[in-house]
N, C-alpha and C positions, 0 to 999 in steps of 0.2 A: 531297561537296558538288556542287552544280550551279552552273556559272559562265558568265558572259558578259563581254566579247565573245569569240568564237571565236578571233580572230587572236592573242589574248594568253593562251590557255588552256593552252599547252604541248601536247606530242604525245599524251599519254594512252596507252592500251594499244595501242601501235603494233606489231602483229604482222601477218604476211601473212594469216592467217585473219580478222583483223578488217578489214583494208583491202580484201581481195579478195572480192567477192560472187559469184564465178564458180561454176558447177555442176560441181565437181570429181568428184561422184559420177556424172556423166554423161559429158561429152565433153571438158571442159577438163583440162589436165594441170598438175600442180604438182610441183616438185622443191625439196627443202630440204636443205642440207648441215648437218653437225653444228655448224659454226661460225656458223650462223644465216643465211647467204646463201640466198635463195630466188628462184625464178622460176616463172612461169605462162605457158602458151601456149594459144592458141585451137585448135580442131580443124583449122582451115585453115592453121595455122602462120604466118599473116601478122601476128597480133597477139601481143605479148609484154609482160610486165611483170616487174620484178625488184626485189629488196630487198637492198641491200648494207649491213649494219649495221657501223658503226665507232664503238662506244661511247666510245672514248677521244678522239674528235674533237669539237670544239665543237658541230657540228650533227648528230652521231651517225650519219652515213652518208647514203645516197641511195636514193630510190625512183625508178624509171625506167619509163615507158611508151613503147613504140615500135610503129610500124606499117610493114610492108613490103608493097609491091605484089605481090611474089612471095615464097614461103617462103625465108627465109634470105638474101634480097636486101638491097640498101641501104635504109636507113630512109627512108620518105617523110616522116615527121614524128616528133617525140619530145617527151615531157614529162618534166621532172625535178623532184623535190621533195626538199628536205632531209629527213632522217629526223626532224628536230625539228618538222616541219609537223604541225598537229593532225590526228589520224587520221580525224576525221569528213570533212575535206576530201578526203583520199585515197579514202575509201570512196565518197563521192558521185560523184567523177570516174570511178572504176572502174565504179560502177553504171550511169552514163550510157554509158560505153564498151560495156558488155555490151548495153545497150538498142540502141545503134547497130549493133552486130554482128548482133544478132538481126533487126533491121529489114532490114538489107542482105541477110541470108541468106535471108529469105523474101519478097524483092521484087526488082525489077530496078534498085533504087537502089544507089548506092555512096557513101553519106554519110561513110564513114570516110576517103575520099580526095577526094571532090568535094562537100563540104558547102557548101550555098548559104545557110546561116544568116547573117543580117546581124550585124555587130558590136554594134549597139545592143541585141541580145538579151543580150549579156554585160554591157552597161552598166546595163540596167534594174534588176536587183536592187540595185546600188550606189546608184543614184539614189533608189530606194524607201526605203532605210535612211539617207538623209541624208549620204551620202558626197559630198565636194566634188569639183569637176571643174575642171581647169586644162589648157587647150590650149597647147602650146608651139610655137614657130616652127620647131623642128627635126624636125617630123613626128611628135611623140609627144604623148600626152595622159595625164594622171595623175589618178587618183581616190584620195582619202585618206579614211580612216575619220574619224568625228567626233572621236575622241581624238587623231588625228594619228599613231597608232602602228601603222598598217596601210595598205597601199597597193597599187594595181594600175596598171601602166604599159602602154600600148598603143602600138605603133609603127604608126600607121595609114597611113603612106605607103610602107611597105616593099614592095619588088617582088622581093626576092631572099631567099635562105636564110641570109644572114649574120646571126647573132645571133637571140635570141628575139623573136617578135612580141609576146608578152604576158609580163610579169613581175609577180610579186606577192610581198609580204613582210609579216611581222609583227614588231613591235618598233620600236625607234628606227631611223629611216632610215639613220643613219650606221653602225649595228651591229645589223642585223636578227637576230632569233632564228631565223627560218626564211625560206627563199625558194623560190619555184616559178617554173619557166621553161617556156613553151610555144613550140616552134619554129614557123617558117614552115610552113604547110600543116596545122597542127593544126586539127581541126574546131572551129569556133566553138561548136558545141553543147556540146563538152566544157568550153570556157572558161566558158560560161554556167552550166553545172552547178557549176563551181568557184566562181564569184562568188555564186551563189545560196546555196551552203553557207557561204562565207566571211562573208557579211553576214546570215546567218540569226539570228533572235532566239530560236531554240530552244536552251535551255541545254545544256551538255555536262557529263558527269560527270568530276570530277577529284579527286585527293587533294592535300593541301597541297604535297607534294614534287613533284608533277607540274608545278606552275605556275612559270614563270620568275621568279626572285627579283626582278629589277630592274623588272618590270612588274606584280607581283602587287597592288600598291596601286591599280592601275587597273581591277581586275576587280570585277564585280558578283556578289555571292553570291545565287543565286536560291533555293536551298533547302539546308538542312543535312541530312545523313544520320544524324547523331548529336545527342544533346541538348547544347545549349550549356552550358559551365561557367559558374558565377556570375561576373559581372563582365566577360563577354566583350562584344565590340562587337556592335551590332545588325546584323541582316541587312539588306542594302541590296537593294531590289527591282530587277529588271532593267528596261531601257527597254521601254516598251509597244510592242507591234507584233504583227502576225500571225505565225504559224508559217511555216516554210519551205515552198515549193511547188516542184514540178518546173518546169523551164524550158520544157518542151513539154507 
Protein backbone atom coordinates (compact mmCIF):
# COMPACT_ATOMS: atom_id res chain seq x y z
CA UNK A 1 0.00 0.00 0.00
CA UNK A 2 0.95 3.67 -0.27
CA UNK A 3 0.80 5.75 2.87
CA UNK A 4 1.22 9.25 4.29
CA UNK A 5 2.60 11.08 6.21
CA UNK A 6 6.20 10.06 5.72
CA UNK A 7 7.32 10.72 9.27
CA UNK A 8 5.06 7.89 10.52
CA UNK A 9 5.56 5.42 7.69
CA UNK A 10 8.37 3.36 9.20
CA UNK A 11 11.77 2.69 7.63
CA UNK A 12 10.69 0.68 4.61
CA UNK A 13 13.29 -1.27 2.56
CA UNK A 14 16.27 0.38 4.26
CA UNK A 15 19.30 -1.09 2.51
CA UNK A 16 22.48 0.73 1.42
CA UNK A 17 21.65 0.26 -2.24
CA UNK A 18 18.26 1.89 -1.64
CA UNK A 19 19.57 4.80 0.41
CA UNK A 20 22.75 5.55 -1.56
CA UNK A 21 22.32 6.87 -5.13
CA UNK A 22 26.07 7.09 -5.74
CA UNK A 23 27.65 5.97 -9.06
CA UNK A 24 29.41 2.87 -7.73
CA UNK A 25 29.98 1.64 -11.28
CA UNK A 26 32.18 4.69 -11.89
CA UNK A 27 34.24 6.29 -9.15
CA UNK A 28 32.49 5.92 -5.78
CA UNK A 29 33.49 3.00 -3.53
CA UNK A 30 31.25 0.72 -1.48
CA UNK A 31 32.21 -1.87 1.12
CA UNK A 32 29.77 -4.21 2.83
CA UNK A 33 30.57 -6.83 5.46
CA UNK A 34 28.76 -10.12 5.91
CA UNK A 35 27.11 -8.91 9.11
CA UNK A 36 25.45 -6.08 7.17
CA UNK A 37 27.62 -3.07 8.06
CA UNK A 38 28.38 -0.98 4.98
CA UNK A 39 30.26 2.15 4.00
CA UNK A 40 30.69 4.30 0.91
CA UNK A 41 33.31 6.93 0.07
CA UNK A 42 33.72 9.60 -2.57
CA UNK A 43 36.66 9.51 -5.02
CA UNK A 44 38.33 12.39 -3.13
CA UNK A 45 38.00 10.43 0.14
CA UNK A 46 36.59 13.50 1.91
CA UNK A 47 32.97 12.31 1.97
CA UNK A 48 31.83 9.09 3.57
CA UNK A 49 28.62 7.47 4.68
CA UNK A 50 28.00 4.32 6.65
CA UNK A 51 25.29 1.96 7.85
CA UNK A 52 25.58 0.05 11.12
CA UNK A 53 22.53 -2.24 11.47
CA UNK A 54 21.55 -3.36 14.94
CA UNK A 55 18.27 -5.22 14.42
CA UNK A 56 17.91 -6.12 18.10
CA UNK A 57 17.95 -2.46 19.21
CA UNK A 58 14.75 -0.35 19.31
CA UNK A 59 15.89 1.96 16.49
CA UNK A 60 17.65 -0.78 14.50
CA UNK A 61 21.06 0.87 14.18
CA UNK A 62 22.55 4.03 12.71
CA UNK A 63 23.19 5.71 9.37
CA UNK A 64 26.01 8.30 9.41
CA UNK A 65 27.20 10.87 6.84
CA UNK A 66 30.48 12.70 7.39
CA UNK A 67 32.69 15.20 5.59
CA UNK A 68 36.41 15.75 6.20
CA UNK A 69 38.32 18.71 4.80
CA UNK A 70 41.25 16.38 4.12
CA UNK A 71 41.09 12.61 3.55
CA UNK A 72 40.87 10.69 6.83
CA UNK A 73 41.04 13.93 8.81
CA UNK A 74 38.74 15.19 11.54
CA UNK A 75 35.09 15.46 10.52
CA UNK A 76 34.04 19.00 9.55
CA UNK A 77 30.39 18.05 10.02
CA UNK A 78 28.27 14.94 10.51
CA UNK A 79 24.69 13.75 10.12
CA UNK A 80 23.26 10.74 11.92
CA UNK A 81 19.96 8.95 11.37
CA UNK A 82 18.42 6.14 13.34
CA UNK A 83 18.01 3.08 11.11
CA UNK A 84 14.27 3.35 11.79
CA UNK A 85 14.19 6.63 9.78
CA UNK A 86 12.08 6.36 6.57
CA UNK A 87 14.45 5.36 3.78
CA UNK A 88 13.04 8.02 1.42
CA UNK A 89 14.46 10.73 3.71
CA UNK A 90 17.86 9.02 3.68
CA UNK A 91 17.84 8.70 -0.10
CA UNK A 92 16.90 12.33 -0.71
CA UNK A 93 19.63 13.66 1.59
CA UNK A 94 22.24 11.42 -0.05
CA UNK A 95 21.03 12.50 -3.51
CA UNK A 96 21.50 16.15 -2.53
CA UNK A 97 24.92 15.30 -1.10
CA UNK A 98 25.92 13.83 -4.47
CA UNK A 99 24.64 16.94 -6.26
CA UNK A 100 26.70 19.21 -4.00
CA UNK A 101 29.78 17.04 -4.51
CA UNK A 102 29.42 17.19 -8.31
CA UNK A 103 28.82 20.96 -8.25
CA UNK A 104 31.90 21.55 -6.14
CA UNK A 105 33.97 19.20 -8.29
CA UNK A 106 33.19 21.10 -11.48
CA UNK A 107 33.39 24.64 -10.12
CA UNK A 108 35.47 26.81 -7.80
CA UNK A 109 32.79 26.63 -5.11
CA UNK A 110 33.02 24.60 -1.91
CA UNK A 111 29.43 24.35 -0.70
CA UNK A 112 30.14 21.13 1.17
CA UNK A 113 32.09 23.19 3.68
CA UNK A 114 31.12 26.83 3.04
CA UNK A 115 27.41 26.66 2.19
CA UNK A 116 25.76 30.09 2.18
CA UNK A 117 22.19 28.76 1.95
CA UNK A 118 19.97 30.64 4.41
CA UNK A 119 18.09 28.66 7.10
CA UNK A 120 14.73 29.80 5.74
CA UNK A 121 15.34 27.48 2.77
CA UNK A 122 14.94 24.60 5.22
CA UNK A 123 11.90 26.17 6.87
CA UNK A 124 10.01 26.82 3.63
CA UNK A 125 8.91 23.21 2.91
CA UNK A 126 7.54 22.89 6.44
CA UNK A 127 5.59 26.14 6.26
CA UNK A 128 4.18 25.10 2.86
CA UNK A 129 2.76 21.89 4.39
CA UNK A 130 1.15 23.53 7.41
CA UNK A 131 3.74 22.72 10.07
CA UNK A 132 3.48 24.96 13.13
CA UNK A 133 6.31 27.23 14.28
CA UNK A 134 7.29 28.13 17.82
CA UNK A 135 10.29 30.32 18.68
CA UNK A 136 11.79 29.68 22.12
CA UNK A 137 13.76 32.09 24.31
CA UNK A 138 16.65 29.60 24.59
CA UNK A 139 17.77 30.22 21.02
CA UNK A 140 15.82 27.37 19.42
CA UNK A 141 12.74 27.15 17.27
CA UNK A 142 10.54 24.13 16.76
CA UNK A 143 8.41 23.10 13.81
CA UNK A 144 5.70 20.48 14.42
CA UNK A 145 3.76 18.41 11.92
CA UNK A 146 -0.01 19.05 11.78
CA UNK A 147 -0.60 15.76 13.64
CA UNK A 148 1.93 16.68 16.34
CA UNK A 149 3.83 13.41 15.76
CA UNK A 150 6.82 14.79 13.88
CA UNK A 151 9.10 17.72 14.47
CA UNK A 152 12.21 19.69 13.52
CA UNK A 153 14.25 21.73 16.01
CA UNK A 154 16.75 24.40 14.92
CA UNK A 155 19.32 25.97 17.26
CA UNK A 156 19.53 29.30 15.48
CA UNK A 157 21.86 31.05 17.94
CA UNK A 158 24.55 28.36 18.01
CA UNK A 159 28.09 29.57 17.51
CA UNK A 160 29.98 26.41 18.39
CA UNK A 161 30.08 22.75 17.57
CA UNK A 162 28.56 21.41 20.80
CA UNK A 163 25.44 19.40 20.00
CA UNK A 164 23.41 19.26 16.78
CA UNK A 165 22.26 22.44 15.08
CA UNK A 166 19.23 20.65 13.60
CA UNK A 167 17.28 17.75 15.08
CA UNK A 168 14.25 15.96 13.65
CA UNK A 169 12.02 13.12 14.83
CA UNK A 170 8.95 11.08 14.02
CA UNK A 171 6.48 9.65 16.51
CA UNK A 172 5.49 10.83 19.97
CA UNK A 173 7.95 13.53 21.18
CA UNK A 174 8.50 11.71 24.49
CA UNK A 175 9.39 8.46 22.71
CA UNK A 176 10.14 9.10 19.01
CA UNK A 177 10.29 6.19 16.62
CA UNK A 178 13.29 7.74 14.82
CA UNK A 179 15.58 10.74 15.12
CA UNK A 180 17.98 12.62 12.82
CA UNK A 181 20.77 14.96 13.94
CA UNK A 182 22.68 17.51 11.84
CA UNK A 183 25.87 18.82 13.45
CA UNK A 184 27.18 22.37 13.38
CA UNK A 185 28.63 23.08 9.91
CA UNK A 186 26.29 20.77 8.00
CA UNK A 187 25.33 22.44 4.69
CA UNK A 188 21.86 23.95 5.04
CA UNK A 189 21.19 22.69 1.52
CA UNK A 190 21.22 19.14 2.89
CA UNK A 191 18.86 20.11 5.71
CA UNK A 192 16.51 21.69 3.14
CA UNK A 193 16.54 18.48 1.09
CA UNK A 194 15.64 16.59 4.24
CA UNK A 195 12.74 18.87 5.24
CA UNK A 196 11.38 18.82 1.68
CA UNK A 197 11.35 15.02 1.74
CA UNK A 198 10.01 14.89 5.31
CA UNK A 199 7.01 17.08 4.50
CA UNK A 200 6.40 15.72 1.00
CA UNK A 201 2.85 14.68 0.08
CA UNK A 202 4.13 11.99 -2.29
CA UNK A 203 2.98 8.66 -0.76
CA UNK A 204 5.53 5.96 0.08
CA UNK A 205 5.21 2.19 -0.36
CA UNK A 206 4.89 0.11 2.80
CA UNK A 207 3.57 -3.23 3.95
CA UNK A 208 1.47 -3.41 7.13
CA UNK A 209 4.37 -4.83 9.14
CA UNK A 210 6.61 -1.90 8.10
CA UNK A 211 4.45 0.65 9.89
CA UNK A 212 5.06 1.38 13.60
CA UNK A 213 2.18 -0.16 15.55
CA UNK A 214 1.56 2.74 17.93
CA UNK A 215 1.07 5.33 15.16
CA UNK A 216 -0.47 3.31 12.33
CA UNK A 217 -3.93 4.66 13.13
CA UNK A 218 -2.61 8.12 12.17
CA UNK A 219 -1.66 7.10 8.62
CA UNK A 220 -3.57 7.89 5.45
CA UNK A 221 -3.80 5.04 2.98
CA UNK A 222 -3.34 6.53 -0.47
CA UNK A 223 -3.71 3.37 -2.54
CA UNK A 224 -3.90 -0.37 -2.00
CA UNK A 225 -1.79 -2.82 -4.00
CA UNK A 226 -4.19 -5.73 -3.46
CA UNK A 227 -7.95 -6.04 -3.61
CA UNK A 228 -9.64 -5.20 -0.32
CA UNK A 229 -11.47 -8.07 1.41
CA UNK A 230 -15.20 -7.68 2.04
CA UNK A 231 -15.99 -5.60 5.10
CA UNK A 232 -12.62 -3.83 5.24
CA UNK A 233 -12.42 -0.18 6.17
CA UNK A 234 -12.58 2.37 3.36
CA UNK A 235 -9.45 3.91 1.92
CA UNK A 236 -8.80 7.38 3.28
CA UNK A 237 -7.45 9.84 0.71
CA UNK A 238 -4.19 11.67 1.50
CA UNK A 239 -4.13 15.41 2.21
CA UNK A 240 -4.26 17.46 -0.96
CA UNK A 241 -1.07 19.14 -2.06
CA UNK A 242 1.52 19.24 -4.83
CA UNK A 243 4.24 16.64 -5.14
CA UNK A 244 7.72 17.15 -3.75
CA UNK A 245 10.20 19.42 -5.49
CA UNK A 246 13.91 19.95 -5.23
CA UNK A 247 15.03 22.64 -2.85
CA UNK A 248 17.19 24.23 -5.48
